[in-house]
C-alpha positions as CSV (number, residue, x, y, z in Angstrom):
1,M,-11.4,21.9,39.0
2,I,-8.9,21.4,41.8
3,P,-5.4,22.5,40.8
4,V,-2.9,19.7,40.4
5,P,0.7,20.5,41.8
6,R,3.5,20.5,39.1
7,G,4.9,17.2,38.7
8,H,1.9,15.3,40.1
9,A,-0.4,13.3,37.6
10,Q,-4.2,13.7,38.0
11,H,-6.0,10.4,37.7
12,G,-9.2,10.0,35.7
13,P,-10.5,12.1,32.9
14,V,-9.2,15.5,32.8
15,P,-12.1,18.1,33.5
16,H,-12.3,20.6,30.6
17,P,-13.7,23.9,31.7
18,I,-16.3,24.0,28.8
19,R,-16.9,20.6,27.6
20,G,-16.9,18.6,31.0
21,L,-15.0,15.6,31.4
22,V,-12.8,14.6,28.4
23,S,-10.0,12.0,27.9
24,V,-7.0,13.5,26.2
25,G,-5.1,10.9,24.2
26,M,-4.4,7.1,24.1
27,G,-2.8,4.5,26.0
28,D,-1.1,4.9,29.4
29,D,-1.2,8.7,29.2
30,A,-4.7,9.0,28.4
31,D,-5.5,10.4,31.7
32,R,-2.5,12.7,32.2
33,D,-3.1,16.4,33.1
34,L,-1.1,18.1,30.5
35,T,-0.6,21.1,32.6
36,E,2.0,19.2,34.5
37,S,5.1,20.5,32.6
38,E,6.3,21.7,29.2
39,A,8.5,18.7,29.0
40,D,5.6,16.4,30.0
41,V,3.3,17.8,27.3
42,L,6.0,17.6,24.5
43,L,6.8,14.0,25.6
44,F,3.2,13.2,25.6
45,F,2.6,14.1,21.9
46,L,6.1,12.8,21.0
47,N,5.2,9.2,22.4
48,R,1.7,9.2,20.7
49,L,3.6,9.8,17.3
50,R,6.2,7.0,18.3
51,D,3.4,4.7,19.0
52,A,1.7,5.4,15.7
53,V,4.7,4.5,13.7
54,V,5.1,1.3,15.4
55,R,1.1,0.7,15.3
56,D,1.5,1.0,11.6
57,A,3.8,-1.9,11.1
58,A,1.9,-4.0,13.7
59,G,0.1,-7.3,12.3
60,L,2.2,-7.5,9.2
61,S,4.4,-10.2,7.7
62,D,8.2,-9.4,7.8
63,E,8.1,-9.2,4.1
64,Q,5.1,-6.5,4.2
65,Q,7.2,-4.4,6.7
66,R,10.3,-4.6,4.5
67,T,8.8,-4.0,1.2
68,P,9.3,-0.5,-0.1
69,G,5.9,1.2,-0.7
70,V,7.3,4.0,-2.8
71,P,9.9,4.6,-5.6
72,S,12.5,6.0,-3.1
73,G,12.5,2.6,-1.3
74,T,10.9,3.7,2.0
75,S,9.5,0.7,4.0
76,L,7.6,0.6,7.3
77,L,10.5,-1.2,9.1
78,G,12.9,1.3,7.3
79,L,11.1,4.2,8.9
80,I,11.5,2.6,12.3
81,K,15.0,1.9,11.9
82,H,15.6,5.5,10.6
83,L,13.6,6.9,13.6
84,T,15.7,4.8,16.0
85,E,18.8,6.5,14.8
86,V,17.4,9.9,14.7
87,E,16.4,9.7,18.4
88,K,19.9,8.4,19.2
89,H,21.4,11.3,17.1
90,W,19.4,14.1,18.8
91,F,19.2,13.1,22.4
92,Q,22.3,10.9,22.8
93,R,24.8,12.4,20.5
94,V,23.9,16.1,20.1
95,F,22.1,16.9,23.5
96,F,24.0,14.5,26.0
97,G,27.2,14.5,24.0
98,A,27.5,10.8,23.9
99,D,29.9,9.1,21.3
100,V,27.4,6.8,19.7
101,S,27.5,5.3,16.3
102,I,24.6,6.7,14.2
103,D,23.3,5.3,10.8
104,M,20.1,7.3,9.6
105,S,19.5,5.3,6.4
106,M,16.4,3.2,6.1
107,E,18.5,0.1,5.2
108,V,17.3,-2.7,7.7
109,P,20.0,-5.5,7.9
110,A,18.6,-8.6,6.7
111,G,19.2,-10.5,9.8
112,A,17.3,-8.1,12.0
113,S,13.8,-9.2,12.8
114,P,10.8,-6.7,12.9
115,D,10.7,-7.4,16.8
116,E,14.3,-6.5,17.0
117,V,13.9,-3.5,15.2
118,V,10.8,-2.2,17.1
119,A,12.7,-3.3,20.4
120,A,15.6,-1.1,19.5
121,Y,13.4,1.8,18.7
122,R,11.5,1.6,21.8
123,Q,14.8,1.4,23.9
124,A,16.1,4.4,22.0
125,C,12.8,6.3,22.8
126,A,13.1,5.2,26.5
127,R,16.7,6.6,26.8
128,S,15.6,9.7,25.1
129,D,12.7,10.2,27.5
130,E,15.3,9.6,30.4
131,I,17.6,12.4,29.1
132,V,14.6,14.9,29.0
133,R,13.3,14.0,32.5
134,A,16.8,14.2,33.9
135,C,17.1,17.6,32.5
136,P,15.5,20.4,34.9
137,D,15.2,23.2,32.2
138,L,14.4,22.7,28.5
139,S,16.4,25.8,28.0
140,T,19.6,23.9,28.7
141,L,22.2,23.8,25.7
142,A,23.0,20.8,24.0
143,R,26.6,19.7,24.5
144,T,27.5,19.6,20.8
145,M,26.3,21.2,17.7
146,N,24.3,19.4,15.4
147,P,26.3,19.0,12.1
148,G,25.2,21.8,9.6
149,D,23.6,24.2,12.2
150,S,25.4,27.4,13.1
151,R,24.6,27.4,16.8
152,I,24.2,25.0,19.6
153,G,20.4,24.4,20.3
154,T,18.4,23.8,23.4
155,L,16.6,20.8,24.7
156,R,13.4,22.5,24.0
157,R,14.3,22.9,20.3
158,I,15.4,19.2,20.1
159,L,12.0,17.9,21.5
160,V,9.9,20.3,19.2
161,H,12.1,19.1,16.2
162,M,11.5,15.5,17.2
163,V,7.8,16.0,17.4
164,E,8.0,17.4,13.8
165,E,10.4,14.6,12.4
166,T,8.4,11.9,14.0
167,G,5.1,13.4,12.8
168,R,6.3,13.4,9.2
169,H,7.3,9.9,9.3
170,A,4.2,8.8,11.2
171,G,2.4,10.3,8.2
172,H,4.5,8.3,5.7
173,A,3.9,5.3,7.9
174,D,0.1,5.8,7.5
175,I,0.3,6.1,3.8
176,L,2.6,2.9,3.4
177,R,0.3,0.9,5.6
178,E,-2.7,1.9,3.7
179,R,-0.9,1.0,0.6
180,I,-0.2,-2.7,1.9
181,D,-3.6,-3.7,3.1
182,G,-5.9,-0.7,3.1
183,A,-5.8,-0.4,6.8
184,T,-6.3,3.2,8.2
185,D,-6.9,4.9,11.4
186,L,-4.8,2.3,13.5
């Protein structure tokens, strides 16, 4: 295998030293060489999880996306709205130090369409990715402390936490979707 310089994507399937040519994922990043950088690897997997949550809500009616699937009141659209606010909280408020309004509830305003909620999520994710890519070192400390924490965290810690947080909610979304129409493995 020819080494790929850091920061440069290798096009085509990624050669695996044992199994030969393999693809590593889905979508636009399917052919990325995950040896580019730690930030690229973390964003690759975070984006796969983000896409999974949105896919679970796709193709359903407004009512189906808003209807709670469990006694706690969690709905697919509520999960997407919540994750939008979590993105803004961790990357914009905590790491970047921006003064942004955050409402991490899963309450979706009645006037907000599913397309608007998904667009807001995608916009928040894109802003998060911009912040990560603009930072040259994942060991960089956040500008503010997360409420309830005893110390200021690094961008690395925030990224890993977001993989965990989004992964948990992607699992919730999988279950909610299956309860709605039996769809699995979207």
